[in-house]
DSSP file (Angstrom, degrees, kcal/mol; ACC not computed):
  #  RESIDUE AA STRUCTURE BP1 BP2  ACC     N-H-->O    O-->H-N    N-H-->O    O-->H-N    TCO  KAPPA ALPHA  PHI   PSI    X-CA   Y-CA   Z-CA
    1    1 A X     >        0   0    0      0, 0.0     4,-2.2     0, 0.0     5,-0.1   0.000 360.0 360.0 360.0 -40.7    4.2   55.7  -72.9
    2    2 A X  H  >  +     0   0    0      1,-0.2     4,-2.8     2,-0.2     5,-0.2   0.906 360.0  52.1 -65.2 -40.4    0.4   55.2  -73.0
    3    3 A X  H  > S+     0   0    0      2,-0.2     4,-2.8     1,-0.2    -1,-0.2   0.909 109.9  48.6 -62.7 -41.2    0.6   53.6  -76.5
    4    4 A X  H  > S+     0   0    0      2,-0.2     4,-2.3     1,-0.2    -1,-0.2   0.912 112.1  49.8 -63.8 -40.9    3.2   51.2  -75.2
    5    5 A X  H  X S+     0   0    0     -4,-2.2     4,-2.2     2,-0.2    -2,-0.2   0.922 112.7  46.5 -62.2 -45.1    1.1   50.4  -72.2
    6    6 A X  H  X S+     0   0    0     -4,-2.8     4,-2.9     2,-0.2     5,-0.2   0.914 111.5  51.2 -65.5 -43.2   -2.0   49.8  -74.4
    7    7 A X  H  X S+     0   0    0     -4,-2.8     4,-2.1     1,-0.2    -1,-0.2   0.912 110.8  49.2 -59.3 -42.9    0.0   47.7  -76.9
    8    8 A X  H  X S+     0   0    0     -4,-2.3     4,-0.9     2,-0.2    -1,-0.2   0.926 113.4  45.4 -63.5 -45.7    1.2   45.5  -74.0
    9    9 A X  H >X S+     0   0    0     -4,-2.2     3,-0.7     1,-0.2     4,-0.6   0.908 113.0  50.2 -65.1 -42.3   -2.2   45.1  -72.5
   10   10 A X  H >< S+     0   0    0     -4,-2.9     3,-0.9     1,-0.2    -1,-0.2   0.855 103.7  60.2 -65.0 -34.3   -3.8   44.3  -75.9
   11   11 A X  H 3< S+     0   0    0     -4,-2.1    -1,-0.2     1,-0.2    -2,-0.2   0.776 104.2  50.3 -63.8 -26.2   -1.1   41.7  -76.6
   12   12 A X  H << S+     0   0    0     -4,-0.9     2,-0.4    -3,-0.7    -1,-0.2   0.618  95.9  87.6 -86.3 -14.0   -2.2   39.8  -73.6
   13   13 A X    <<  +     0   0    0     -3,-0.9     3,-0.0    -4,-0.6    -4,-0.0  -0.704  41.7 170.3 -92.7 136.0   -5.9   39.8  -74.6
   14   14 A X        +     0   0    0     -2,-0.4     2,-0.5     1,-0.0    -1,-0.1   0.702  55.0  88.5-109.2 -31.4   -7.3   37.1  -76.8
   15   15 A X     >  -     0   0    0      1,-0.2     4,-2.1     2,-0.0     3,-0.3  -0.586  64.4-152.5 -75.2 116.6  -11.1   37.8  -76.6
   16   16 A X  H  > S+     0   0    0     -2,-0.5     4,-2.2     1,-0.2    -1,-0.2   0.843  95.9  55.5 -57.7 -34.6  -12.0   40.4  -79.4
   17   17 A X  H  > S+     0   0    0      2,-0.2     4,-2.1     1,-0.2    -1,-0.2   0.911 107.8  47.5 -65.6 -41.6  -15.0   41.6  -77.2
   18   18 A X  H  > S+     0   0    0     -3,-0.3     4,-2.7     2,-0.2    -2,-0.2   0.879 110.1  53.4 -66.5 -37.9  -12.7   42.4  -74.3
   19   19 A X  H  X S+     0   0    0     -4,-2.1     4,-2.8     2,-0.2    -2,-0.2   0.917 108.7  49.7 -60.7 -43.4  -10.3   44.2  -76.6
   20   20 A X  H  X S+     0   0    0     -4,-2.2     4,-2.1     2,-0.2    -2,-0.2   0.911 112.2  46.9 -63.7 -43.4  -13.1   46.3  -77.9
   21   21 A X  H  X S+     0   0    0     -4,-2.1     4,-1.9     2,-0.2    -1,-0.2   0.914 113.2  49.8 -63.5 -43.3  -14.2   47.2  -74.4
   22   22 A X  H  X S+     0   0    0     -4,-2.7     4,-2.5     1,-0.2    -2,-0.2   0.922 110.5  49.5 -61.5 -45.9  -10.6   48.0  -73.4
   23   23 A X  H  X S+     0   0    0     -4,-2.8     4,-2.7     1,-0.2    -1,-0.2   0.877 108.8  52.1 -64.4 -38.4  -10.1   50.2  -76.4
   24   24 A X  H  X S+     0   0    0     -4,-2.1     4,-2.2     2,-0.2    -1,-0.2   0.905 110.9  48.7 -63.6 -39.5  -13.3   52.2  -75.7
   25   25 A X  H  X S+     0   0    0     -4,-1.9     4,-2.3     2,-0.2    -2,-0.2   0.915 111.8  48.9 -65.1 -43.1  -12.1   52.7  -72.1
   26   26 A X  H  X S+     0   0    0     -4,-2.5     4,-2.8     2,-0.2     5,-0.2   0.919 110.7  50.2 -62.2 -44.6   -8.7   53.8  -73.4
   27   27 A X  H  X S+     0   0    0     -4,-2.7     4,-2.7     1,-0.2     5,-0.2   0.908 109.7  51.3 -62.0 -41.4  -10.2   56.2  -75.9
   28   28 A X  H  X S+     0   0    0     -4,-2.2     4,-2.3     2,-0.2    -1,-0.2   0.925 111.9  46.8 -60.8 -45.1  -12.4   57.7  -73.2
   29   29 A X  H  X S+     0   0    0     -4,-2.3     4,-2.1     2,-0.2    -2,-0.2   0.913 112.9  48.9 -63.3 -43.8   -9.4   58.3  -70.9
   30   30 A X  H  X S+     0   0    0     -4,-2.8     4,-3.0     2,-0.2     5,-0.5   0.907 111.4  49.4 -64.1 -42.1   -7.4   59.8  -73.7
   31   31 A X  H  X S+     0   0    0     -4,-2.7     4,-2.0     1,-0.2     5,-0.4   0.929 110.6  50.4 -62.3 -44.2  -10.2   62.1  -74.7
   32   32 A X  H  < S+     0   0    0     -4,-2.3    -1,-0.2    -5,-0.2    -2,-0.2   0.891 118.5  38.4 -60.3 -40.2  -10.6   63.2  -71.1
   33   33 A X  H  < S+     0   0    0     -4,-2.1    -2,-0.2    -5,-0.2    -1,-0.2   0.870 133.7  14.8 -80.3 -38.3   -6.9   63.9  -70.7
   34   34 A X  H  X S+     0   0    0     -4,-3.0     4,-2.4    -5,-0.2     5,-0.2   0.599  94.0  92.2-118.7 -14.0   -6.0   65.5  -74.1
   35   35 A X  H  X S+     0   0    0     -4,-2.0     4,-2.3    -5,-0.5     5,-0.2   0.891  88.4  49.7 -58.5 -45.7   -9.1   66.5  -76.0
   36   36 A X  H  > S+     0   0    0     -5,-0.4     4,-0.9     1,-0.2    -1,-0.2   0.921 113.7  46.0 -61.0 -43.9   -9.3   70.1  -74.8
   37   37 A X  H  4 S+     0   0    0      1,-0.2     3,-0.4     2,-0.2     4,-0.3   0.898 112.8  50.2 -64.4 -40.6   -5.7   70.8  -75.6
   38   38 A X  H >< S+     0   0    0     -4,-2.4     3,-1.2     1,-0.2    -1,-0.2   0.842 103.5  58.5 -70.5 -32.5   -5.9   69.2  -79.0
   39   39 A X  H 3< S+     0   0    0     -4,-2.3    -1,-0.2     1,-0.2    -2,-0.2   0.802 105.5  51.8 -64.9 -27.3   -9.0   71.1  -80.0
   40   40 A X  T 3< S+     0   0    0     -4,-0.9    -1,-0.2    -3,-0.4    -2,-0.2   0.483  87.5 110.9 -88.2  -3.2   -7.0   74.3  -79.4
   41   41 A X    <   -     0   0    0     -3,-1.2     2,-0.1    -4,-0.3    -3,-0.0  -0.394  65.2-127.9 -73.1 147.4   -4.0   73.3  -81.6
   42   42 A X     >  -     0   0    0     -2,-0.1     4,-2.2     1,-0.1     5,-0.2  -0.399  31.0-102.3 -81.5 170.1   -3.3   74.9  -84.9
   43   43 A X  H  > S+     0   0    0      1,-0.2     4,-2.0     2,-0.2     5,-0.1   0.907 124.1  49.3 -60.4 -42.9   -2.9   72.9  -88.1
   44   44 A X  H  > S+     0   0    0      1,-0.2     4,-2.1     2,-0.2    -1,-0.2   0.863 108.9  52.2 -68.7 -34.0    0.9   73.3  -87.9
   45   45 A X  H  > S+     0   0    0      2,-0.2     4,-2.5     1,-0.2    -1,-0.2   0.892 109.0  51.2 -65.9 -37.9    0.9   72.2  -84.2
   46   46 A X  H  X S+     0   0    0     -4,-2.2     4,-2.3     2,-0.2    -2,-0.2   0.890 107.8  52.5 -63.4 -39.7   -1.0   69.1  -85.2
   47   47 A X  H  X S+     0   0    0     -4,-2.0     4,-1.7     2,-0.2    -2,-0.2   0.913 111.2  46.4 -62.2 -43.5    1.5   68.4  -88.0
   48   48 A X  H  X S+     0   0    0     -4,-2.1     4,-2.6     1,-0.2    -2,-0.2   0.908 110.0  54.0 -66.1 -41.7    4.3   68.6  -85.4
   49   49 A X  H  X S+     0   0    0     -4,-2.5     4,-2.5     1,-0.2    -2,-0.2   0.915 106.6  51.7 -58.9 -43.4    2.4   66.4  -83.0
   50   50 A X  H  X S+     0   0    0     -4,-2.3     4,-1.9     1,-0.2    -1,-0.2   0.895 111.2  47.7 -61.8 -38.9    2.0   63.7  -85.6
   51   51 A X  H  X S+     0   0    0     -4,-1.7     4,-2.4     2,-0.2    41,-0.2   0.897 111.3  50.4 -67.8 -39.6    5.7   63.7  -86.3
   52   52 A X  H  X S+     0   0    0     -4,-2.6     4,-2.5     2,-0.2     5,-0.2   0.878 107.8  53.3 -66.5 -37.2    6.5   63.6  -82.5
   53   53 A X  H  X S+     0   0    0     -4,-2.5     4,-2.7     2,-0.2     6,-0.5   0.925 111.0  46.8 -62.1 -43.7    4.1   60.6  -82.1
   54   54 A X  H  X S+     0   0    0     -4,-1.9     4,-2.4     1,-0.2    -2,-0.2   0.909 111.6  52.0 -63.4 -41.6    6.0   58.8  -84.9
   55   55 A X  H  < S+     0   0    0     -4,-2.4    -2,-0.2     1,-0.2    -1,-0.2   0.920 117.9  36.6 -60.1 -45.0    9.4   59.7  -83.3
   56   56 A X  H  < S+     0   0    0     -4,-2.5    -2,-0.2     1,-0.1    -1,-0.2   0.841 129.3  29.7 -80.6 -34.3    8.4   58.4  -79.9
   57   57 A X  H  < S-     0   0    0     -4,-2.7    -3,-0.2     2,-0.3    -2,-0.2   0.691  91.7-128.8-101.7 -20.2    6.3   55.3  -81.0
   58   58 A X  S  < S+     0   0    0     -4,-2.4     2,-0.4    -5,-0.4    -4,-0.2   0.586  79.9  99.1  78.6   8.6    7.9   54.3  -84.3
   59   59 A X  S    S-     0   0    0     -6,-0.5    -2,-0.3    -5,-0.1    -1,-0.3  -0.980  74.2-123.0-128.9 141.0    4.4   54.3  -85.7
   60   60 A X     >  -     0   0    0     -2,-0.4     4,-2.0     1,-0.1     5,-0.2  -0.367  31.4-111.4 -72.0 162.0    2.6   56.9  -87.8
   61   61 A X  H  > S+     0   0    0     27,-0.5     4,-2.6    29,-0.3     5,-0.2   0.850 120.9  57.3 -63.3 -31.9   -0.7   58.3  -86.5
   62   62 A X  H  > S+     0   0    0     26,-2.1     4,-2.8     2,-0.2    -1,-0.2   0.942 106.5  47.9 -60.8 -47.7   -2.3   56.5  -89.4
   63   63 A X  H  > S+     0   0    0     25,-0.3     4,-2.3     1,-0.2    -2,-0.2   0.872 112.0  50.2 -62.1 -37.7   -0.9   53.2  -88.3
   64   64 A X  H  X S+     0   0    0     -4,-2.0     4,-2.6     2,-0.2     5,-0.3   0.941 112.8  44.6 -67.3 -47.2   -2.0   53.8  -84.7
   65   65 A X  H  X>S+     0   0    0     -4,-2.6     4,-3.4     1,-0.2     5,-1.0   0.913 113.8  51.3 -63.2 -41.4   -5.6   54.7  -85.7
   66   66 A X  H  X5S+     0   0    0     -4,-2.8     4,-0.9    -5,-0.2    -1,-0.2   0.914 113.1  45.3 -60.8 -43.2   -5.6   51.7  -88.1
   67   67 A X  H  <5S+     0   0    0     -4,-2.3    -2,-0.2    -5,-0.2    -1,-0.2   0.905 124.6  31.5 -66.7 -42.9   -4.4   49.4  -85.4
   68   68 A X  H  <5S+     0   0    0     -4,-2.6    -2,-0.2    -5,-0.2    -3,-0.2   0.800 135.9  20.0 -90.8 -29.9   -6.8   50.7  -82.7
   69   69 A X  H  <5S-     0   0    0     -4,-3.4     4,-0.3    -5,-0.3    -3,-0.2   0.582 108.1-106.5-118.4 -15.5   -9.9   51.8  -84.7
   70   70 A X     X< -     0   0    0     -5,-1.0     4,-2.0    -4,-0.9    -1,-0.2  -0.265  35.5 -71.7 107.6 164.1   -9.6   49.9  -88.0
   71   71 A X  H  > S+     0   0    0      1,-0.2     4,-2.6     2,-0.2     5,-0.2   0.884 124.8  54.8 -64.0 -42.7   -8.8   50.7  -91.6
   72   72 A X  H  > S+     0   0    0      1,-0.2     4,-2.6     2,-0.2    -1,-0.2   0.934 110.2  46.1 -59.9 -46.8  -12.1   52.6  -92.3
   73   73 A X  H  > S+     0   0    0     -4,-0.3     4,-2.9     1,-0.2     5,-0.3   0.901 112.0  51.9 -62.7 -41.1  -11.5   55.0  -89.4
   74   74 A X  H  X S+     0   0    0     -4,-2.0     4,-2.1     1,-0.2    -1,-0.2   0.920 111.9  45.7 -62.3 -43.9   -7.9   55.5  -90.4
   75   75 A X  H  X S+     0   0    0     -4,-2.6     4,-2.2     2,-0.2    -2,-0.2   0.919 113.9  49.6 -64.4 -43.9   -8.8   56.3  -94.0
   76   76 A X  H  X S+     0   0    0     -4,-2.6     4,-2.0    -5,-0.2    -2,-0.2   0.940 113.4  44.3 -62.5 -48.5  -11.6   58.6  -92.9
   77   77 A X  H  X S+     0   0    0     -4,-2.9     4,-2.4     1,-0.2    -1,-0.2   0.854 112.5  52.6 -67.2 -34.4   -9.4   60.6  -90.4
   78   78 A X  H  X S+     0   0    0     -4,-2.1     4,-2.3    -5,-0.3    -1,-0.2   0.882 107.4  52.4 -68.2 -36.4   -6.5   60.8  -92.9
   79   79 A X  H  X S+     0   0    0     -4,-2.2     4,-1.5     2,-0.2    -2,-0.2   0.910 110.4  48.1 -63.3 -41.2   -9.0   62.2  -95.5
   80   80 A X  H  X S+     0   0    0     -4,-2.0     4,-0.8     1,-0.2    -2,-0.2   0.918 110.8  50.6 -64.4 -43.2  -10.0   64.9  -93.0
   81   81 A X  H ><>S+     0   0    0     -4,-2.4     5,-2.7     1,-0.2     3,-0.9   0.889 106.1  56.5 -60.6 -39.0   -6.4   65.6  -92.2
   82   82 A X  H ><5S+     0   0    0     -4,-2.3     3,-1.8     1,-0.3    -1,-0.2   0.855  98.2  60.8 -62.6 -35.8   -5.7   66.0  -95.9
   83   83 A X  H 3<5S+     0   0    0     -4,-1.5    -1,-0.3     1,-0.3    -2,-0.2   0.809 107.5  46.0 -60.3 -28.3   -8.4   68.7  -96.2
   84   84 A X  T <<5S-     0   0    0     -3,-0.9    -1,-0.3    -4,-0.8    -2,-0.2   0.220 127.2 -99.2 -99.7  13.2   -6.3   70.7  -93.7
   85   85 A X  T < 5S+     0   0    0     -3,-1.8    -3,-0.2     1,-0.3     2,-0.2   0.665  86.6 115.5  82.3  16.6   -3.1   70.1  -95.5
   86   86 A X      < -     0   0    0     -5,-2.7     2,-0.3    -6,-0.1    -1,-0.3  -0.644  50.4-151.1-112.1 172.6   -1.8   67.3  -93.3
   87   87 A X    >   -     0   0    0     -2,-0.2     3,-1.7    -3,-0.1   -25,-0.1  -0.938   8.6-154.1-145.9 118.8   -1.1   63.6  -93.8
   88   88 A X  T 3  S+     0   0    0     -2,-0.3   -26,-2.1     1,-0.3   -27,-0.5   0.603  94.5  65.9 -70.6  -9.8   -1.4   61.1  -91.0
   89   89 A X  T 3  S+     0   0    0    -28,-0.2    -1,-0.3   -29,-0.1   -29,-0.1   0.347  73.4 130.3 -91.1   6.7    1.2   58.9  -92.7
   90   90 A X    <   -     0   0    0     -3,-1.7     2,-0.3     1,-0.1   -29,-0.3  -0.352  46.4-149.0 -64.9 138.2    3.9   61.5  -92.2
   91   91 A X        -     0   0    0    -31,-0.1     2,-0.4    -2,-0.1   -40,-0.1  -0.808  16.9-112.3-108.2 149.9    7.1   60.1  -90.7
   92   92 A X        -     0   0    0     -2,-0.3     2,-0.5   -41,-0.2     3,-0.1  -0.668  30.5-173.2 -79.7 131.0    9.6   61.8  -88.5
   93   93 A X     >  -     0   0    0     -2,-0.4     4,-3.5     1,-0.1   -38,-0.0  -0.956  16.3-155.2-127.3 110.1   12.9   62.5  -90.1
   94   94 A X  T  4 S+     0   0    0     -2,-0.5     7,-0.2     1,-0.2    -1,-0.1   0.751  96.7  47.6 -59.8 -23.5   15.6   63.9  -87.8
   95   95 A X  T >4 S+     0   0    0      2,-0.1     3,-0.9     1,-0.1    -1,-0.2   0.936 118.2  38.0 -79.8 -50.7   17.4   65.4  -90.7
   96   96 A X  T 34 S+     0   0    0      1,-0.3     3,-0.3     2,-0.1    -2,-0.2   0.860 122.1  45.8 -67.0 -35.2   14.4   67.0  -92.4
   97   97 A X  T 3X S+     0   0    0     -4,-3.5     4,-2.3     1,-0.2     3,-0.3  -0.265  71.7 140.6-103.0  45.3   12.9   68.0  -89.0
   98   98 A X  H <>  +     0   0    0     -3,-0.9     4,-2.6     1,-0.2    -1,-0.2   0.832  68.5  54.6 -60.5 -36.0   16.1   69.4  -87.6
   99   99 A X  H  > S+     0   0    0     -3,-0.3     4,-2.1     2,-0.2    -1,-0.2   0.894 109.7  46.9 -67.7 -38.1   14.4   72.3  -85.8
  100  100 A X  H  > S+     0   0    0     -3,-0.3     4,-2.4     2,-0.2    -2,-0.2   0.922 112.3  51.1 -65.2 -43.2   12.0   69.9  -84.0
  101  101 A X  H  X S+     0   0    0     -4,-2.3     4,-2.4     1,-0.2    -2,-0.2   0.906 109.7  49.8 -61.6 -42.6   15.0   67.7  -83.1
  102  102 A X  H  X S+     0   0    0     -4,-2.6     4,-2.2     1,-0.2    -1,-0.2   0.915 110.4  50.0 -62.6 -43.0   16.9   70.7  -81.7
  103  103 A X  H  X S+     0   0    0     -4,-2.1     4,-2.2     1,-0.2    -2,-0.2   0.898 110.0  51.0 -62.9 -40.3   13.9   71.8  -79.6
  104  104 A X  H  X S+     0   0    0     -4,-2.4     4,-3.0     1,-0.2    -2,-0.2   0.925 109.4  50.4 -62.5 -44.4   13.5   68.3  -78.3
  105  105 A X  H  X S+     0   0    0     -4,-2.4     4,-1.9     1,-0.2     6,-0.2   0.898 109.6  50.7 -61.6 -40.7   17.2   68.2  -77.3
  106  106 A X  H  <>S+     0   0    0     -4,-2.2     5,-2.3     2,-0.2     6,-1.1   0.898 113.0  45.8 -64.3 -40.2   16.9   71.6  -75.5
  107  107 A X  H ><5S+     0   0    0     -4,-2.2     3,-1.3     4,-0.2    -2,-0.2   0.930 112.0  51.3 -67.0 -44.9   13.8   70.3  -73.6
  108  108 A X  H 3<5S+     0   0    0     -4,-3.0    -2,-0.2     1,-0.3    -1,-0.2   0.822 111.7  46.6 -64.0 -31.4   15.6   67.0  -72.7
  109  109 A X  T 3<5S-     0   0    0     -4,-1.9    -1,-0.3    -5,-0.2    -2,-0.2   0.439 115.8-114.9 -90.6   0.8   18.7   68.8  -71.4
  110  110 A X  T < 5S+     0   0    0     -3,-1.3    -3,-0.2    -4,-0.3    -2,-0.1   0.636  81.2 123.6  79.3  14.0   16.5   71.2  -69.4
  111  111 A X      <       0   0    0     -5,-2.3    -4,-0.2    -6,-0.2    -5,-0.1   0.644 360.0 360.0 -81.9 -14.9   17.5   74.3  -71.3
  112  112 A X              0   0    0     -6,-1.1    -1,-0.2    -9,-0.1    -5,-0.2   0.303 360.0 360.0-122.2 360.0   13.9   75.1  -72.1
């Protein structure tokens, strides 16, 4: 939901300087809200999170970082992810990721 909100706001901005200020503010807010939880994630939890982000947004985490922070940052963060056995370009596949899909369905129906 936040990504859609940010995309919508960025689409209305024409001034590159204002976009940069807006993105820094967004990053600060996201860090404040999610950084502590993300630091405690295991590598496999991070892998699942990246797939869930792709499922919900239609964009890989690589594409999101590239869009919001630039190509250099995306390459750098993907290289770091690769060191831990992950890939930010991973796409969600409901067939391959059937267990994740089942868990999502259970959460959505209130069974979990």
